[in-house]
C-alpha positions, 0 to 999 in steps of 0.5 A: 403526793400531798404530804410533799405538797405540805410538808417540803422540808422533810425532802432537804436530806438528812439532819445534821447532829447539830439540827437534828438538836436546835430543831428539837431544843426549837419545839420544846421551846414553842410546847413549853410558851405555850404551856406557860401560854396557858397558865397565864390564862388561867391565872389570878395571881397577879404576881404571878400571871407577871412573872408568867408575863417574863418567862415568856418574853425570856422564851421568845427571845431564846426561840427568836436566838435558834431562828 
């Protein structure tokens, strides 16, 4: 019972191939975003940090398009 409450999207039926691909891409982008954030936290080079911030903004835009 608890599993059904914690994952309501699991009971919506099978996903189409396009929906699965979109979900996979979104998950991939979110993992990349997490990695970039970790690198940004540890970066001491300002030029590299700026590159990471631009990359992060691009990832956010791509994720927003998929949502």
